[in-house]
Every structure is written in C-alpha cells, then in structure tokens.
C-alpha positions in Angstrom: -52.2 61.1 -135.4 -53.1 64.0 -133.2 -53.3 64.1 -129.4 -57.0 64.7 -129.5 -57.6 61.4 -131.3 -56.1 59.4 -128.4 -58.3 57.7 -125.8 -58.1 58.0 -122.0 -55.4 55.7 -120.5 -53.4 55.4 -123.8 -49.6 56.0 -123.8 -48.2 57.8 -126.7 -44.9 59.5 -127.8 -44.8 63.1 -129.0 -43.5 63.3 -132.6 -44.1 66.9 -133.6 -45.0 70.2 -131.9 -43.9 72.6 -134.7 -47.4 73.8 -135.4 -47.9 75.1 -131.9 -47.5 78.7 -130.7 -43.9 79.2 -129.7 -44.9 80.4 -126.2 -46.9 77.2 -125.6 -44.0 75.2 -126.9 -41.6 76.9 -124.6 -43.9 76.4 -121.5 -44.2 72.7 -122.3 -40.4 72.5 -122.8 -40.0 74.1 -119.3 -42.1 71.3 -117.9 -40.0 68.7 -119.7 -42.5 67.9 -122.4 -40.8 67.9 -125.9 -40.6 65.7 -129.0 -39.8 62.2 -128.0 -41.5 62.5 -124.6 -43.9 59.7 -123.5 -47.2 61.0 -122.2 -50.5 59.4 -121.1 -54.0 60.9 -121.3 -55.4 61.0 -117.8 -58.7 62.8 -118.4 -60.6 64.4 -121.3 -63.0 67.0 -120.0 -66.4 67.4 -121.8 -67.7 70.3 -123.9 -64.4 71.1 -125.5 -62.6 71.5 -122.2 -58.9 70.8 -121.6 -57.1 67.5 -121.7 -55.2 66.3 -118.7 -52.0 64.5 -119.5 -49.3 62.8 -117.4 -45.7 63.2 -118.2 -42.8 62.2 -116.0 -45.1 62.0 -113.0 -46.6 65.5 -113.5 -50.3 66.0 -114.3 -50.7 68.9 -116.8 -53.8 70.4 -118.4 -53.6 71.4 -122.1 -56.2 73.4 -124.0 -57.9 71.3 -126.6 -56.9 73.9 -129.2 -53.2 73.3 -128.4 -53.7 69.5 -128.2 -54.9 69.5 -131.8 -51.5 70.7 -132.9 -49.5 68.0 -131.1 -48.7 65.0 -133.3 -48.2 61.7 -131.5 -47.5 58.0 -132.2 -48.6 54.9 -130.3 -46.0 53.0 -128.3 
C-alpha cells in the first residue's frame, strides 16, 4: 500500500522508496528515514497539500506527490 492510503494516527513501516526521485530519497535518508523506518501520519493537509509524518521524534512534511511513491506496510 502507499503512504497516501494511510489514515492519520496510523503507524507504518516503509518497505520501498525506489520510485522516488534520488534527491528526495537522499534528503529523507539524511533525516534518518529509509526502508524499514517506522513512521506515523500526524496530519494530512487538505486540497492536495503535504502530509506531515513523525519519524524518530521528528515532524517532517512531505509533498503528496512524493508520498504517493513511498510503499508502506502496517505494523
């Protein structure tokens, strides 16, 4: 399933980020977000806005376009 299919407050594990732009992948990696990381959706902004996720105590905003390329699994 994709990150955009998850509801607010749900915890998931990232399984694949290979479809993302390499620059975005690198920036997420610099923040400690990679395959196997556990994240939680904190907020989904309306009108196609970004998605706020929490990973390792950090709150990060991701464009919805990039979030559609992150595959996750429920934990």
